[in-house]
N, C-alpha and C positions, 0 to 999 in steps of 0.2 A: 624640498620637493620630493614627493613619494615616488617609488619605483614605478608604480602603476601609472601615475600621471606622466612620468618621463616616457614610459613605453607608449602611451597614447599619443603624446606629442610627436614622437619619432614616427609612429605609424602614419600620422597625418601629413607630416612634412616630407616624407620620402616618396619618390616615384614608385609606382604610378598613382598612388592615392592622391597626392597633391594635384596631379593633372586632372583627375576625375573630379576633385573638389572644385577646381576652376570651371570645368565644363558644366557641372551640376548647378553651380551658382549662376552661370551664364544662362542656363535654360530656365531657371526659376524666376529670373528677373527680366526676361526678354520682353514681356508684355508692357511693363512699366518703364523700363530703362533700356531701350533698344541699343543705344550707342555703347553704354557700359557693358551690356550683355555681350555684344560682339567682341569687346576687348577681352572679357573673361574667356569666351569660347575660343578666340584666336590664341590666347596665351596657353590655355589648357591643351588644345589640340596640337599646336606647333611644337611646344616643348615635349609633349609625349612622343611625337614623331622623331624629334631630334635625339631624345634620350635612347631611342631604339636603334640608332645608327652606330655601327661599330667604330667608324673613324672618330666620332665624338667621344664615346665611352673610353676608347683606348687613349685618346689624348688626355682625358682627365686622369686616368690611372697612371699613365707614364709620367705625368708631372709630379705625382706623389712619390714615385719610386726613385728618389734622388740618391739613396744610399746603395752603393754597388754590392754585389755578392763578395764574400770573403775569397781571397785568392787561395788557391790550393798549392801545396799543403798549408793548412792553417798553422801559423806559428804564434805561440803565446808570447805576449809582451808583458803588459802590466795586469792583464785580466786574471781574476782570481776565482770566477765562478761563471756558470751559465744560467741565465734566467729565461724561462719559457712562459710566454703569456697564453692564457686560455682563450678559446673562441667559441664557447658554447658546449652544451652537453646534450646527449640524446636521452630521452626517457627510457625506462626499463625495456631491454631487448631480450626477448625470450631465448633467442639463439645463443646469447652470451650469458644469460641468467642474471644480468645486472645492468645498470646504466653504464654507458660508455661515452667517451668524448665525441663531440660533433666532428663532422668531416674536416672543417677548417682546423680544429684543435689537433686532430690526428696528423694533418699535414705539417703542422708546426712540430709535433712530436717526432715525426720522421726526420726532419732536418736537425732537431736537437740531438737525436741519437747519433746521427752522422757526425755532428760537430763534437759530441762527447768522445767518440772514438778517435777523433783527431787530437783533442787537447787534454782529455782526461781530467777535467775540472769538476768540482762538485756542482750539482744541479739543484736549482730552486724552481718549483712550479707554482704558478699563482693563479687563483680563481676561486671564487666563493660559492656559497650554497644558494640556489634559487628555489622559488616556491614549488616548481613542478618536479623537483628532484630531491632524492634523499641523500645523494652523494655530492660532495662539493666537486667543482670542476678540477681543482688541484688534485683531489684524491683519485678522480677518474684518470687524469693525466699520469699520475704516479703509477697507477696500476698498469696502464698501457706501456709506459716506458720500461717498467720493471719486468713485466710478464712477457711482452712481445719483442722488446728491443734490448733486453738485458742491460739496462741502464740503471745505475743506482741513483735514486733520488734522495738527496740529503735533507732538503727542507720543503715543506708544503705551506703555502700561504693560503688560508681558507676563508678569509673575511671579505675580500674585495668583490665589488659588484660592477666595476668598470675599469678602464685603462688607468685612470688617475689613481684609483684606490689600489690597483695592481702595484703601481709605483710606490705609493705611500707606505703600504703595509710590507711590501717586499724590502724596501729600503731599511725599514726598522729591523728586519731579520738579518739583513746583510751587515748592517753596521754593528749589530750585537755580536756578530761573529768576525768582526774586524775586516770586512770586505768592502772595498770602495770602488772597485773596477770590475766590470762584467762584460760578457758577451750577452747581447739581448736578442732573443729569437722571437720573431713574429713575421707575419706576411709583409712583403716589400711595401705594399700600399699602406699598411698600418704603422710602419716604422716611424715616420715623422712625428706622429702624435705620441707614440710610446717613448721615443728618445726625449722629446720635450719634457714629459712628465718625470722620467727617471733622473734627468739632469737637474730638474728643479729640486729634487730631493737630495742633491749633492752626490749622486752616483756617477762615476765616469763610465760612459757607455761606448762599447765597440759594437756597432750595429751588425747583426748577423741575419739579414733578411732572407726569406725564402719565398717560393712561388711567385716569381715575377710575372707581370702581364706580358704574354708572348709578343715579341715584335713581329709584325705582319710584313712579310716580304712578297712582293709581286701578288697582291690580292686579286682574286677573280671577281666576277660580277656579283656573287653572293655576298661579298663583304659590304656592298653598298645598299643592300636591301634591309629594311627594318627587321630586327630579330630579337627574341626574348633574351638570349645571353648578353646582348649589348645592353639591354635595359637593366639586367642584373648588375652588370659592371658599373653602369652609371649610378645605380643606387648605392653601391659600395663606395664609389668615389665621392659622391655628394655627402654621404654619411661621414666620411673622414674630414672633408673640408669644413662641414658644419661643426664637427667635433673639435677640430683644432681651434676654431674661433670661439666656441663655447668654453673650452678649457682655459683659454687665455683670460677670459672674464671671470670664470668660476673659481679657478685654482691659482 
């Protein structure tokens, strides 16, 4: 399956597009199929409203964040390296004079740098080259870690296009260098899928999650009003749930 087709499918099945698809279909068939039309309109509108509620989006994300943060100070046991997963790249930025890692990638870099200062293990960054960029995600990450965080990057994996390939190609580099146990750095909500794929490659993983979905204590009335950040969180969570199911069949 081509990357463009995968990107199209993702765009369709993720909210809010999928909600608008249901609503549009309902509107188009309402003259001929009134009952079915109402079902489509009801599903599209009610799920869109649900997806915009913070209690719902936080519930979905919190269920994904099953791996706790590492306790401080971090003590090395069997781990031999730190692996950092990419999360996108920004196109050429004139203020930097080059492409840079996306916001989520930089967040992972920040924690990777913090962990590196704790354990002083070699670092592998993983992320391939995409059509819109001239720089691989791994190269952008390595530049950020080296130039801004003073972290030495030992290996760059530049072939992968998704989390599964992150694991496949990174595992090959790790095994080639006699490494079988790692700290794995990614967002807390992404960790279940990432751990699943690296362990499938025979790598022992110590999860090193970052950027947990904040626990809401004594929320005020605004918490229960539909909002765009909640929709964004729902989209992230559903992407992960769908990704976990897909990877179990695909890989």
